[in-house]
PyMOL CGO cylinders between C-alpha atoms (Angstrom):
from pymol import cmd
from pymol.cgo import CYLINDER

trace = [
    CYLINDER, 112.87, 102.14, 94.41, 116.23, 103.91, 95.40, 0.3, 1, 1, 1, 1, 1, 1,
    CYLINDER, 116.23, 103.91, 95.40, 114.58, 105.28, 98.06, 0.3, 1, 1, 1, 1, 1, 1,
    CYLINDER, 114.58, 105.28, 98.06, 113.07, 101.90, 99.43, 0.3, 1, 1, 1, 1, 1, 1,
    CYLINDER, 113.07, 101.90, 99.43, 116.51, 100.12, 99.15, 0.3, 1, 1, 1, 1, 1, 1,
    CYLINDER, 116.51, 100.12, 99.15, 117.84, 102.80, 101.34, 0.3, 1, 1, 1, 1, 1, 1,
    CYLINDER, 117.84, 102.80, 101.34, 115.20, 102.37, 104.09, 0.3, 1, 1, 1, 1, 1, 1,
    CYLINDER, 115.20, 102.37, 104.09, 115.75, 98.32, 103.75, 0.3, 1, 1, 1, 1, 1, 1,
    CYLINDER, 115.75, 98.32, 103.75, 119.21, 99.02, 104.07, 0.3, 1, 1, 1, 1, 1, 1,
    CYLINDER, 119.21, 99.02, 104.07, 119.24, 101.23, 107.00, 0.3, 1, 1, 1, 1, 1, 1,
    CYLINDER, 119.24, 101.23, 107.00, 118.23, 98.30, 109.11, 0.3, 1, 1, 1, 1, 1, 1,
    CYLINDER, 118.23, 98.30, 109.11, 121.64, 96.81, 108.21, 0.3, 1, 1, 1, 1, 1, 1,
    CYLINDER, 121.64, 96.81, 108.21, 123.57, 99.72, 109.08, 0.3, 1, 1, 1, 1, 1, 1,
    CYLINDER, 123.57, 99.72, 109.08, 121.88, 102.04, 111.94, 0.3, 1, 1, 1, 1, 1, 1,
    CYLINDER, 121.88, 102.04, 111.94, 122.77, 99.52, 114.11, 0.3, 1, 1, 1, 1, 1, 1,
    CYLINDER, 122.77, 99.52, 114.11, 126.57, 99.91, 113.85, 0.3, 1, 1, 1, 1, 1, 1,
    CYLINDER, 126.57, 99.91, 113.85, 126.70, 104.13, 114.30, 0.3, 1, 1, 1, 1, 1, 1,
    CYLINDER, 126.70, 104.13, 114.30, 127.71, 104.59, 117.86, 0.3, 1, 1, 1, 1, 1, 1,
    CYLINDER, 127.71, 104.59, 117.86, 125.61, 107.91, 118.21, 0.3, 1, 1, 1, 1, 1, 1,
    CYLINDER, 125.61, 107.91, 118.21, 123.59, 110.40, 116.15, 0.3, 1, 1, 1, 1, 1, 1,
    CYLINDER, 123.59, 110.40, 116.15, 126.16, 112.61, 115.91, 0.3, 1, 1, 1, 1, 1, 1,
    CYLINDER, 126.16, 112.61, 115.91, 129.43, 110.14, 115.37, 0.3, 1, 1, 1, 1, 1, 1,
    CYLINDER, 129.43, 110.14, 115.37, 130.46, 109.41, 112.12, 0.3, 1, 1, 1, 1, 1, 1,
    CYLINDER, 130.46, 109.41, 112.12, 128.38, 106.62, 110.13, 0.3, 1, 1, 1, 1, 1, 1,
    CYLINDER, 128.38, 106.62, 110.13, 130.56, 103.11, 110.14, 0.3, 1, 1, 1, 1, 1, 1,
    CYLINDER, 130.56, 103.11, 110.14, 128.93, 100.04, 108.79, 0.3, 1, 1, 1, 1, 1, 1,
    CYLINDER, 128.93, 100.04, 108.79, 129.08, 96.82, 110.39, 0.3, 1, 1, 1, 1, 1, 1,
    CYLINDER, 129.08, 96.82, 110.39, 128.77, 93.61, 108.28, 0.3, 1, 1, 1, 1, 1, 1,
    CYLINDER, 128.77, 93.61, 108.28, 126.27, 90.96, 109.65, 0.3, 1, 1, 1, 1, 1, 1,
    CYLINDER, 126.27, 90.96, 109.65, 127.50, 88.47, 107.33, 0.3, 1, 1, 1, 1, 1, 1,
    CYLINDER, 127.50, 88.47, 107.33, 131.08, 89.13, 108.06, 0.3, 1, 1, 1, 1, 1, 1,
    CYLINDER, 131.08, 89.13, 108.06, 129.88, 88.76, 111.85, 0.3, 1, 1, 1, 1, 1, 1,
    CYLINDER, 129.88, 88.76, 111.85, 128.48, 85.48, 110.94, 0.3, 1, 1, 1, 1, 1, 1,
    CYLINDER, 128.48, 85.48, 110.94, 131.16, 84.44, 108.62, 0.3, 1, 1, 1, 1, 1, 1,
    CYLINDER, 131.16, 84.44, 108.62, 133.82, 84.91, 111.56, 0.3, 1, 1, 1, 1, 1, 1,
    CYLINDER, 133.82, 84.91, 111.56, 131.58, 82.77, 114.11, 0.3, 1, 1, 1, 1, 1, 1,
    CYLINDER, 131.58, 82.77, 114.11, 131.31, 80.27, 111.44, 0.3, 1, 1, 1, 1, 1, 1,
    CYLINDER, 131.31, 80.27, 111.44, 135.19, 80.00, 110.59, 0.3, 1, 1, 1, 1, 1, 1,
    CYLINDER, 135.19, 80.00, 110.59, 136.11, 79.77, 114.20, 0.3, 1, 1, 1, 1, 1, 1,
    CYLINDER, 136.11, 79.77, 114.20, 133.38, 77.04, 114.79, 0.3, 1, 1, 1, 1, 1, 1,
    CYLINDER, 133.38, 77.04, 114.79, 134.95, 74.96, 111.78, 0.3, 1, 1, 1, 1, 1, 1,
    CYLINDER, 134.95, 74.96, 111.78, 138.05, 74.84, 113.94, 0.3, 1, 1, 1, 1, 1, 1,
    CYLINDER, 138.05, 74.84, 113.94, 136.57, 72.90, 116.59, 0.3, 1, 1, 1, 1, 1, 1,
    CYLINDER, 136.57, 72.90, 116.59, 136.14, 70.26, 113.47, 0.3, 1, 1, 1, 1, 1, 1,
    CYLINDER, 136.14, 70.26, 113.47, 139.03, 70.19, 112.20, 0.3, 1, 1, 1, 1, 1, 1,
    CYLINDER, 139.03, 70.19, 112.20, 141.51, 70.06, 114.86, 0.3, 1, 1, 1, 1, 1, 1,
    CYLINDER, 141.51, 70.06, 114.86, 139.71, 68.80, 118.00, 0.3, 1, 1, 1, 1, 1, 1,
    CYLINDER, 139.71, 68.80, 118.00, 140.42, 65.65, 119.20, 0.3, 1, 1, 1, 1, 1, 1,
    CYLINDER, 140.42, 65.65, 119.20, 140.41, 65.89, 123.14, 0.3, 1, 1, 1, 1, 1, 1,
    CYLINDER, 140.41, 65.89, 123.14, 137.75, 67.96, 125.38, 0.3, 1, 1, 1, 1, 1, 1,
    CYLINDER, 137.75, 67.96, 125.38, 140.97, 70.66, 126.27, 0.3, 1, 1, 1, 1, 1, 1,
    CYLINDER, 140.97, 70.66, 126.27, 141.44, 70.98, 122.57, 0.3, 1, 1, 1, 1, 1, 1,
    CYLINDER, 141.44, 70.98, 122.57, 137.90, 71.56, 121.60, 0.3, 1, 1, 1, 1, 1, 1,
    CYLINDER, 137.90, 71.56, 121.60, 137.26, 74.16, 124.87, 0.3, 1, 1, 1, 1, 1, 1,
    CYLINDER, 137.26, 74.16, 124.87, 140.46, 75.75, 124.00, 0.3, 1, 1, 1, 1, 1, 1,
    CYLINDER, 140.46, 75.75, 124.00, 139.09, 76.13, 120.18, 0.3, 1, 1, 1, 1, 1, 1,
    CYLINDER, 139.09, 76.13, 120.18, 135.75, 77.44, 121.48, 0.3, 1, 1, 1, 1, 1, 1,
    CYLINDER, 135.75, 77.44, 121.48, 136.96, 80.12, 123.16, 0.3, 1, 1, 1, 1, 1, 1,
    CYLINDER, 136.96, 80.12, 123.16, 137.92, 81.83, 120.28, 0.3, 1, 1, 1, 1, 1, 1,
    CYLINDER, 137.92, 81.83, 120.28, 134.02, 81.27, 118.66, 0.3, 1, 1, 1, 1, 1, 1,
    CYLINDER, 134.02, 81.27, 118.66, 132.91, 83.16, 122.43, 0.3, 1, 1, 1, 1, 1, 1,
    CYLINDER, 132.91, 83.16, 122.43, 135.77, 86.04, 121.60, 0.3, 1, 1, 1, 1, 1, 1,
    CYLINDER, 135.77, 86.04, 121.60, 134.13, 86.53, 118.06, 0.3, 1, 1, 1, 1, 1, 1,
    CYLINDER, 134.13, 86.53, 118.06, 130.56, 86.42, 119.09, 0.3, 1, 1, 1, 1, 1, 1,
    CYLINDER, 130.56, 86.42, 119.09, 130.87, 88.72, 121.53, 0.3, 1, 1, 1, 1, 1, 1,
    CYLINDER, 130.87, 88.72, 121.53, 133.10, 90.90, 119.59, 0.3, 1, 1, 1, 1, 1, 1,
    CYLINDER, 133.10, 90.90, 119.59, 129.50, 91.56, 117.37, 0.3, 1, 1, 1, 1, 1, 1,
    CYLINDER, 129.50, 91.56, 117.37, 126.92, 91.02, 119.89, 0.3, 1, 1, 1, 1, 1, 1,
    CYLINDER, 126.92, 91.02, 119.89, 126.94, 95.01, 120.64, 0.3, 1, 1, 1, 1, 1, 1,
    CYLINDER, 126.94, 95.01, 120.64, 125.67, 95.25, 117.01, 0.3, 1, 1, 1, 1, 1, 1,
    CYLINDER, 125.67, 95.25, 117.01, 123.28, 92.64, 117.55, 0.3, 1, 1, 1, 1, 1, 1,
    CYLINDER, 123.28, 92.64, 117.55, 121.77, 94.52, 120.32, 0.3, 1, 1, 1, 1, 1, 1,
    CYLINDER, 121.77, 94.52, 120.32, 121.84, 98.04, 118.80, 0.3, 1, 1, 1, 1, 1, 1,
    CYLINDER, 121.84, 98.04, 118.80, 120.15, 96.64, 116.01, 0.3, 1, 1, 1, 1, 1, 1,
    CYLINDER, 120.15, 96.64, 116.01, 117.52, 95.24, 118.14, 0.3, 1, 1, 1, 1, 1, 1,
    CYLINDER, 117.52, 95.24, 118.14, 116.73, 98.49, 119.28, 0.3, 1, 1, 1, 1, 1, 1,
    CYLINDER, 116.73, 98.49, 119.28, 116.14, 100.16, 116.35, 0.3, 1, 1, 1, 1, 1, 1,
    CYLINDER, 116.14, 100.16, 116.35, 112.34, 100.91, 116.29, 0.3, 1, 1, 1, 1, 1, 1,
    CYLINDER, 112.34, 100.91, 116.29, 109.75, 102.70, 113.93, 0.3, 1, 1, 1, 1, 1, 1,
    CYLINDER, 109.75, 102.70, 113.93, 111.10, 101.14, 110.46, 0.3, 1, 1, 1, 1, 1, 1,
    CYLINDER, 111.10, 101.14, 110.46, 109.30, 100.36, 107.56, 0.3, 1, 1, 1, 1, 1, 1,
    CYLINDER, 109.30, 100.36, 107.56, 108.02, 97.15, 107.03, 0.3, 1, 1, 1, 1, 1, 1,
    CYLINDER, 108.02, 97.15, 107.03, 110.39, 95.93, 104.67, 0.3, 1, 1, 1, 1, 1, 1,
    CYLINDER, 110.39, 95.93, 104.67, 113.58, 97.49, 106.78, 0.3, 1, 1, 1, 1, 1, 1,
    CYLINDER, 113.58, 97.49, 106.78, 111.98, 95.47, 109.72, 0.3, 1, 1, 1, 1, 1, 1,
    CYLINDER, 111.98, 95.47, 109.72, 111.93, 92.25, 107.93, 0.3, 1, 1, 1, 1, 1, 1,
    CYLINDER, 111.93, 92.25, 107.93, 115.84, 92.70, 107.08, 0.3, 1, 1, 1, 1, 1, 1,
    CYLINDER, 115.84, 92.70, 107.08, 116.20, 93.57, 110.78, 0.3, 1, 1, 1, 1, 1, 1,
    CYLINDER, 116.20, 93.57, 110.78, 114.60, 90.35, 111.69, 0.3, 1, 1, 1, 1, 1, 1,
    CYLINDER, 114.60, 90.35, 111.69, 116.30, 88.30, 109.65, 0.3, 1, 1, 1, 1, 1, 1,
    CYLINDER, 116.30, 88.30, 109.65, 119.50, 89.36, 111.03, 0.3, 1, 1, 1, 1, 1, 1,
    CYLINDER, 119.50, 89.36, 111.03, 118.86, 89.31, 114.44, 0.3, 1, 1, 1, 1, 1, 1,
    CYLINDER, 118.86, 89.31, 114.44, 117.30, 85.24, 113.75, 0.3, 1, 1, 1, 1, 1, 1,
    CYLINDER, 117.30, 85.24, 113.75, 120.99, 84.50, 112.46, 0.3, 1, 1, 1, 1, 1, 1,
    CYLINDER, 120.99, 84.50, 112.46, 122.33, 86.75, 115.70, 0.3, 1, 1, 1, 1, 1, 1,
    CYLINDER, 122.33, 86.75, 115.70, 120.11, 84.13, 117.77, 0.3, 1, 1, 1, 1, 1, 1,
    CYLINDER, 120.11, 84.13, 117.77, 121.18, 81.14, 115.72, 0.3, 1, 1, 1, 1, 1, 1,
    CYLINDER, 121.18, 81.14, 115.72, 124.93, 82.12, 116.64, 0.3, 1, 1, 1, 1, 1, 1,
    CYLINDER, 124.93, 82.12, 116.64, 123.54, 82.88, 120.47, 0.3, 1, 1, 1, 1, 1, 1,
    CYLINDER, 123.54, 82.88, 120.47, 122.25, 79.44, 120.95, 0.3, 1, 1, 1, 1, 1, 1,
    CYLINDER, 122.25, 79.44, 120.95, 125.36, 77.84, 119.62, 0.3, 1, 1, 1, 1, 1, 1,
    CYLINDER, 125.36, 77.84, 119.62, 127.74, 80.29, 121.75, 0.3, 1, 1, 1, 1, 1, 1,
    CYLINDER, 127.74, 80.29, 121.75, 125.48, 79.47, 124.50, 0.3, 1, 1, 1, 1, 1, 1,
    CYLINDER, 125.48, 79.47, 124.50, 124.61, 76.04, 124.81, 0.3, 1, 1, 1, 1, 1, 1,
    CYLINDER, 124.61, 76.04, 124.81, 127.78, 74.55, 123.13, 0.3, 1, 1, 1, 1, 1, 1,
    CYLINDER, 127.78, 74.55, 123.13, 129.29, 76.59, 125.64, 0.3, 1, 1, 1, 1, 1, 1,
    CYLINDER, 129.29, 76.59, 125.64, 127.77, 74.55, 128.40, 0.3, 1, 1, 1, 1, 1, 1,
    CYLINDER, 127.77, 74.55, 128.40, 127.94, 71.48, 126.43, 0.3, 1, 1, 1, 1, 1, 1,
    CYLINDER, 127.94, 71.48, 126.43, 131.57, 71.50, 127.24, 0.3, 1, 1, 1, 1, 1, 1,
    CYLINDER, 131.57, 71.50, 127.24, 130.91, 71.17, 130.81, 0.3, 1, 1, 1, 1, 1, 1,
    CYLINDER, 130.91, 71.17, 130.81, 128.71, 68.34, 130.41, 0.3, 1, 1, 1, 1, 1, 1,
    CYLINDER, 128.71, 68.34, 130.41, 130.66, 64.96, 131.38, 0.3, 1, 1, 1, 1, 1, 1,
    CYLINDER, 130.66, 64.96, 131.38, 127.75, 63.21, 129.86, 0.3, 1, 1, 1, 1, 1, 1,
    CYLINDER, 127.75, 63.21, 129.86, 129.22, 64.08, 126.27, 0.3, 1, 1, 1, 1, 1, 1,
    CYLINDER, 129.22, 64.08, 126.27, 132.55, 62.59, 124.69, 0.3, 1, 1, 1, 1, 1, 1,
    CYLINDER, 132.55, 62.59, 124.69, 134.89, 64.93, 122.93, 0.3, 1, 1, 1, 1, 1, 1,
    CYLINDER, 134.89, 64.93, 122.93, 134.36, 62.68, 120.15, 0.3, 1, 1, 1, 1, 1, 1,
    CYLINDER, 134.36, 62.68, 120.15, 130.30, 63.44, 120.76, 0.3, 1, 1, 1, 1, 1, 1,
    CYLINDER, 130.30, 63.44, 120.76, 131.05, 67.05, 120.96, 0.3, 1, 1, 1, 1, 1, 1,
    CYLINDER, 131.05, 67.05, 120.96, 133.20, 67.35, 117.53, 0.3, 1, 1, 1, 1, 1, 1,
    CYLINDER, 133.20, 67.35, 117.53, 130.06, 66.03, 115.91, 0.3, 1, 1, 1, 1, 1, 1,
    CYLINDER, 130.06, 66.03, 115.91, 127.54, 68.25, 117.49, 0.3, 1, 1, 1, 1, 1, 1,
    CYLINDER, 127.54, 68.25, 117.49, 130.05, 71.25, 116.33, 0.3, 1, 1, 1, 1, 1, 1,
    CYLINDER, 130.05, 71.25, 116.33, 129.66, 69.93, 113.08, 0.3, 1, 1, 1, 1, 1, 1,
    CYLINDER, 129.66, 69.93, 113.08, 126.24, 70.05, 113.44, 0.3, 1, 1, 1, 1, 1, 1,
    CYLINDER, 126.24, 70.05, 113.44, 125.60, 73.67, 114.47, 0.3, 1, 1, 1, 1, 1, 1,
    CYLINDER, 125.60, 73.67, 114.47, 128.45, 75.03, 111.69, 0.3, 1, 1, 1, 1, 1, 1,
    CYLINDER, 128.45, 75.03, 111.69, 126.09, 73.23, 109.22, 0.3, 1, 1, 1, 1, 1, 1,
    CYLINDER, 126.09, 73.23, 109.22, 123.15, 75.02, 110.24, 0.3, 1, 1, 1, 1, 1, 1,
    CYLINDER, 123.15, 75.02, 110.24, 124.67, 78.09, 110.70, 0.3, 1, 1, 1, 1, 1, 1,
    CYLINDER, 124.67, 78.09, 110.70, 126.78, 78.19, 107.75, 0.3, 1, 1, 1, 1, 1, 1,
    CYLINDER, 126.78, 78.19, 107.75, 123.53, 77.87, 106.36, 0.3, 1, 1, 1, 1, 1, 1,
    CYLINDER, 123.53, 77.87, 106.36, 122.19, 80.65, 107.31, 0.3, 1, 1, 1, 1, 1, 1,
    CYLINDER, 122.19, 80.65, 107.31, 125.10, 82.84, 107.01, 0.3, 1, 1, 1, 1, 1, 1,
    CYLINDER, 125.10, 82.84, 107.01, 125.24, 82.32, 103.18, 0.3, 1, 1, 1, 1, 1, 1,
    CYLINDER, 125.24, 82.32, 103.18, 121.09, 83.11, 103.19, 0.3, 1, 1, 1, 1, 1, 1,
    CYLINDER, 121.09, 83.11, 103.19, 122.39, 86.78, 105.48, 0.3, 1, 1, 1, 1, 1, 1,
    CYLINDER, 122.39, 86.78, 105.48, 125.00, 87.09, 102.15, 0.3, 1, 1, 1, 1, 1, 1,
    CYLINDER, 125.00, 87.09, 102.15, 121.87, 86.67, 99.82, 0.3, 1, 1, 1, 1, 1, 1,
    CYLINDER, 121.87, 86.67, 99.82, 120.16, 89.42, 101.54, 0.3, 1, 1, 1, 1, 1, 1,
    CYLINDER, 120.16, 89.42, 101.54, 123.26, 91.92, 101.81, 0.3, 1, 1, 1, 1, 1, 1,
    CYLINDER, 123.26, 91.92, 101.81, 123.64, 91.24, 98.14, 0.3, 1, 1, 1, 1, 1, 1,
    CYLINDER, 123.64, 91.24, 98.14, 119.84, 92.27, 97.72, 0.3, 1, 1, 1, 1, 1, 1,
    CYLINDER, 119.84, 92.27, 97.72, 119.49, 95.44, 99.69, 0.3, 1, 1, 1, 1, 1, 1,
    CYLINDER, 119.49, 95.44, 99.69, 123.00, 96.83, 99.07, 0.3, 1, 1, 1, 1, 1, 1,
    CYLINDER, 123.00, 96.83, 99.07, 123.36, 96.23, 95.33, 0.3, 1, 1, 1, 1, 1, 1,
    CYLINDER, 123.36, 96.23, 95.33, 122.18, 98.98, 92.66, 0.3, 1, 1, 1, 1, 1, 1,
    CYLINDER, 122.18, 98.98, 92.66, 123.59, 96.64, 89.56, 0.3, 1, 1, 1, 1, 1, 1,
    CYLINDER, 123.59, 96.64, 89.56, 120.78, 94.11, 90.16, 0.3, 1, 1, 1, 1, 1, 1,
    CYLINDER, 120.78, 94.11, 90.16, 117.90, 94.44, 87.37, 0.3, 1, 1, 1, 1, 1, 1,
    CYLINDER, 117.90, 94.44, 87.37, 115.42, 93.73, 89.79, 0.3, 1, 1, 1, 1, 1, 1,
    CYLINDER, 115.42, 93.73, 89.79, 111.99, 95.06, 90.62, 0.3, 1, 1, 1, 1, 1, 1,
    CYLINDER, 111.99, 95.06, 90.62, 111.00, 96.41, 93.49, 0.3, 1, 1, 1, 1, 1, 1,
    CYLINDER, 111.00, 96.41, 93.49, 108.72, 93.60, 93.85, 0.3, 1, 1, 1, 1, 1, 1,
    CYLINDER, 108.72, 93.60, 93.85, 111.04, 91.10, 92.83, 0.3, 1, 1, 1, 1, 1, 1,
    CYLINDER, 111.04, 91.10, 92.83, 113.57, 92.34, 95.82, 0.3, 1, 1, 1, 1, 1, 1,
    CYLINDER, 113.57, 92.34, 95.82, 111.14, 92.26, 98.13, 0.3, 1, 1, 1, 1, 1, 1,
    CYLINDER, 111.14, 92.26, 98.13, 110.03, 88.73, 97.15, 0.3, 1, 1, 1, 1, 1, 1,
    CYLINDER, 110.03, 88.73, 97.15, 113.43, 87.44, 98.32, 0.3, 1, 1, 1, 1, 1, 1,
    CYLINDER, 113.43, 87.44, 98.32, 113.69, 89.16, 101.03, 0.3, 1, 1, 1, 1, 1, 1,
    CYLINDER, 113.69, 89.16, 101.03, 110.50, 87.65, 102.15, 0.3, 1, 1, 1, 1, 1, 1,
    CYLINDER, 110.50, 87.65, 102.15, 112.17, 84.29, 101.04, 0.3, 1, 1, 1, 1, 1, 1,
    CYLINDER, 112.17, 84.29, 101.04, 115.13, 84.65, 102.48, 0.3, 1, 1, 1, 1, 1, 1,
    CYLINDER, 115.13, 84.65, 102.48, 113.25, 85.75, 105.98, 0.3, 1, 1, 1, 1, 1, 1,
    CYLINDER, 113.25, 85.75, 105.98, 111.34, 82.77, 105.75, 0.3, 1, 1, 1, 1, 1, 1,
    CYLINDER, 111.34, 82.77, 105.75, 114.18, 80.33, 105.01, 0.3, 1, 1, 1, 1, 1, 1,
    CYLINDER, 114.18, 80.33, 105.01, 116.45, 82.26, 108.00, 0.3, 1, 1, 1, 1, 1, 1,
    CYLINDER, 116.45, 82.26, 108.00, 113.41, 81.47, 110.16, 0.3, 1, 1, 1, 1, 1, 1,
    CYLINDER, 113.41, 81.47, 110.16, 113.52, 77.74, 109.64, 0.3, 1, 1, 1, 1, 1, 1,
    CYLINDER, 113.52, 77.74, 109.64, 117.05, 77.52, 110.13, 0.3, 1, 1, 1, 1, 1, 1,
    CYLINDER, 117.05, 77.52, 110.13, 116.46, 79.31, 113.72, 0.3, 1, 1, 1, 1, 1, 1,
    CYLINDER, 116.46, 79.31, 113.72, 113.67, 76.63, 114.27, 0.3, 1, 1, 1, 1, 1, 1,
    CYLINDER, 113.67, 76.63, 114.27, 115.86, 73.29, 113.53, 0.3, 1, 1, 1, 1, 1, 1,
    CYLINDER, 115.86, 73.29, 113.53, 118.84, 75.13, 115.39, 0.3, 1, 1, 1, 1, 1, 1,
    CYLINDER, 118.84, 75.13, 115.39, 116.32, 74.93, 118.76, 0.3, 1, 1, 1, 1, 1, 1,
    CYLINDER, 116.32, 74.93, 118.76, 115.49, 71.31, 117.78, 0.3, 1, 1, 1, 1, 1, 1,
    CYLINDER, 115.49, 71.31, 117.78, 118.65, 70.21, 117.41, 0.3, 1, 1, 1, 1, 1, 1,
    CYLINDER, 118.65, 70.21, 117.41, 119.93, 71.80, 120.35, 0.3, 1, 1, 1, 1, 1, 1,
    CYLINDER, 119.93, 71.80, 120.35, 116.95, 70.01, 122.36, 0.3, 1, 1, 1, 1, 1, 1,
    CYLINDER, 116.95, 70.01, 122.36, 117.91, 66.49, 121.08, 0.3, 1, 1, 1, 1, 1, 1,
    CYLINDER, 117.91, 66.49, 121.08, 121.53, 66.95, 122.18, 0.3, 1, 1, 1, 1, 1, 1,
    CYLINDER, 121.53, 66.95, 122.18, 119.96, 68.24, 125.77, 0.3, 1, 1, 1, 1, 1, 1,
    CYLINDER, 119.96, 68.24, 125.77, 117.79, 65.30, 125.65, 0.3, 1, 1, 1, 1, 1, 1,
    CYLINDER, 117.79, 65.30, 125.65, 120.55, 63.06, 124.91, 0.3, 1, 1, 1, 1, 1, 1,
    CYLINDER, 120.55, 63.06, 124.91, 122.53, 64.15, 128.11, 0.3, 1, 1, 1, 1, 1, 1,
    CYLINDER, 122.53, 64.15, 128.11, 118.91, 64.19, 130.26, 0.3, 1, 1, 1, 1, 1, 1,
    CYLINDER, 118.91, 64.19, 130.26, 118.75, 60.76, 129.43, 0.3, 1, 1, 1, 1, 1, 1,
    CYLINDER, 118.75, 60.76, 129.43, 122.01, 59.28, 130.37, 0.3, 1, 1, 1, 1, 1, 1,
    CYLINDER, 122.01, 59.28, 130.37, 121.87, 61.57, 133.54, 0.3, 1, 1, 1, 1, 1, 1,
    CYLINDER, 121.87, 61.57, 133.54, 118.95, 59.50, 134.24, 0.3, 1, 1, 1, 1, 1, 1,
    CYLINDER, 118.95, 59.50, 134.24, 120.33, 56.34, 134.22, 0.3, 1, 1, 1, 1, 1, 1,
    CYLINDER, 120.33, 56.34, 134.22, 123.18, 57.87, 136.93, 0.3, 1, 1, 1, 1, 1, 1,
    CYLINDER, 123.18, 57.87, 136.93, 120.58, 59.47, 138.72, 0.3, 1, 1, 1, 1, 1, 1,
    CYLINDER, 120.58, 59.47, 138.72, 122.58, 63.26, 138.35, 0.3, 1, 1, 1, 1, 1, 1,
    CYLINDER, 122.58, 63.26, 138.35, 119.13, 64.52, 136.14, 0.3, 1, 1, 1, 1, 1, 1,
    CYLINDER, 119.13, 64.52, 136.14, 119.77, 68.08, 139.01, 0.3, 1, 1, 1, 1, 1, 1,
    CYLINDER, 119.77, 68.08, 139.01, 122.99, 68.49, 138.00, 0.3, 1, 1, 1, 1, 1, 1,
    CYLINDER, 122.99, 68.49, 138.00, 122.16, 68.63, 134.19, 0.3, 1, 1, 1, 1, 1, 1,
    CYLINDER, 122.16, 68.63, 134.19, 119.32, 70.77, 134.68, 0.3, 1, 1, 1, 1, 1, 1,
    CYLINDER, 119.32, 70.77, 134.68, 121.07, 73.18, 136.47, 0.3, 1, 1, 1, 1, 1, 1,
    CYLINDER, 121.07, 73.18, 136.47, 123.67, 73.53, 134.11, 0.3, 1, 1, 1, 1, 1, 1,
    CYLINDER, 123.67, 73.53, 134.11, 121.02, 74.13, 131.07, 0.3, 1, 1, 1, 1, 1, 1,
    CYLINDER, 121.02, 74.13, 131.07, 118.31, 75.51, 133.01, 0.3, 1, 1, 1, 1, 1, 1,
    CYLINDER, 118.31, 75.51, 133.01, 114.66, 74.09, 132.26, 0.3, 1, 1, 1, 1, 1, 1,
    CYLINDER, 114.66, 74.09, 132.26, 113.10, 73.95, 129.18, 0.3, 1, 1, 1, 1, 1, 1,
    CYLINDER, 113.10, 73.95, 129.18, 111.22, 76.83, 129.41, 0.3, 1, 1, 1, 1, 1, 1,
    CYLINDER, 111.22, 76.83, 129.41, 114.40, 78.70, 128.96, 0.3, 1, 1, 1, 1, 1, 1,
    CYLINDER, 114.40, 78.70, 128.96, 115.04, 81.11, 125.90, 0.3, 1, 1, 1, 1, 1, 1,
    CYLINDER, 115.04, 81.11, 125.90, 117.14, 79.06, 124.26, 0.3, 1, 1, 1, 1, 1, 1,
    CYLINDER, 117.14, 79.06, 124.26, 116.02, 75.19, 124.49, 0.3, 1, 1, 1, 1, 1, 1,
]
cmd.load_cgo(trace, "trace")
């Protein structure tokens, strides 16, 4: 069991090692996600004007950029055993959820088709979805790093599989939520004959995150 747990947890830990010879420094992906979530919640709690929303969102971008290098390194890890790969993909899905939020909400802040009140409501929706994903990531961390839980190998792997599937569902929900909000802007733009400007802002529907 210890060997399996080590291989699984390696998917989380290896990404933060700056080089093969450097000291092993562990980055906690759950803390990264929580940092983004906490900054995102500030938008809901303190933003009443577009300028305040923009100001608070800059903190979200700052936290995300601090963790971007971690996600990039984790993405580059290959040749993992099957169960460690599942852990890696779960963490990366949460990173994708964060990126969808940061990229698309940042564009929405420059979209005149949304009011400050609507932007705050959209931020609240993103925060709720990111919050659920973050809690699942914390559960995953507990499973792969704790030696005190009285679980068999199969029970641990079953939980890893469940968490992966649930995070994947939230990933799909965030994509759907993004699509719906962008669609609202496009419908409003059509009425104003300004569809081209909106598509230039968000890109085409074939873009990675919507």
